[in-house]
N, C-alpha and C positions, 0 to 999 in steps of 0.2 A: 570288226572293230566294235568294242563295247563303249557305250556313251553313258556316263554317270551324270545325271542331272541333279544338281544341288542348288538350293536357293543361295544367292549371294547376300550375305547380311553384313551390314556395316553398322558399327556403333554410332549413334548420334552423339556428337561431342557436345558437351555442355558449353554454353556461352561463357564469355568472360565475366568475372565478378564485377558487379557494379560498384563503382566508387562514388559515394555521395560526399558532397562538400560539407564542411562544418556548418555553413550557412543553411543548407538544406535540412540538416539534422536539427539544428536549433529551431528552425521554422516549424518543422514537424512536431517537435516537443512542445513548442508554444501553442500549437493547435490543440494538443491534448490537455493543456492546463486550463482551458476554458471550462467553467462549471457545466456539468452535464455532458461533456464531450466523451465519446466512446473511442478508446484507443484502437480497438479492432476495426471499427468503421473507417477511421482515419488511415490506418495502415492499409486497408483494402483500397481506398481511394488513391493512395500514393504507390500502390503495387509493391509494398514491402511486407515482411512478416511482422505480425504484432509483437512477437518476442524481441525483434530487432528494435522496434520503437520503444518498448519498455527498457531495453538496454541503454538506448540513447537517453532516456529520461534519467536513469541512474547516473550515467556518465556526465551529463550536463547539469545535474543537480536540480532538475525540475521540481518545483514545490507545488503541491496541489492547493488551489485557492480555497477560501472558506466556502463551505457548501459542497466541496468535493469529497471523495472517499479517501482521506488520508489515513494511513495506518495508525497514527497516534491521536487521531481525532476523538474527542469525547462524544459519547452517545448518550441518549436519554436513558435513565435507569429509574425504575419504579421500586421504591423500598417497600417490602412487605412486612408483616409482623416479624419482629426480631426477638429472639429469646433473651432472657435477662442476662446481664453480664456474668461471665463465668469467673471462676477463682483465678484463672490465669491473668485476668485483667488487673488484679491487684499487684501482680509482679512487674507491671510495666513501669519503667523509670519515668520520672518527670521530664517533660519536654518531648514526649513521644505521643503522637496521635494515632490511634488504631481504630479503623472503621471496619466492622464485620457485617457483611451482608450475605446471608445464607452461608455457603461454604467459601465465599470469597472474602479476602481480608486485605485491606489497604493500610500500610504502616508508613507514617510520615515521621522522619527523624530530623533533628537539627533545625536550621533556619528554613522556614517555609514561607514563601512569598504570599503575602496576605491576599493579593488580587487573584492568584492562582487558587488558593484555598477557598476564597469566596465563590469563584467560578465552579470549582469542584463540588462544593456543598450545595450550590444553587442547582446543579444538575442532579445531584443525588437525592436531595430532600425535596418533598413536594411543597 
């Protein structure tokens, strides 16, 4: 009688999906909104994936506080020597502000909030 010896393999089943409450998610998002907080470190502490935590931030509308790294946050800009105004500047209609810095150009049309403009100019000009 022949005997065939084969290892018995069984697949390890994945555990059930973890279901986190909205309170847990909101608390996790709140921890990431503290200035200087690292989303990846907080995710590691909570034993969740950082991408999941970023997803919760989008879902629950987490806003980054001042001093954080917000996508729309103004950054300091140093204005270098700018070339003289070109001929295309003459064709700009009244009520339009165009700031050219290097190859970048900022065009403001219509009603511009004075406080926002003052903040922008304060950041752009030394």
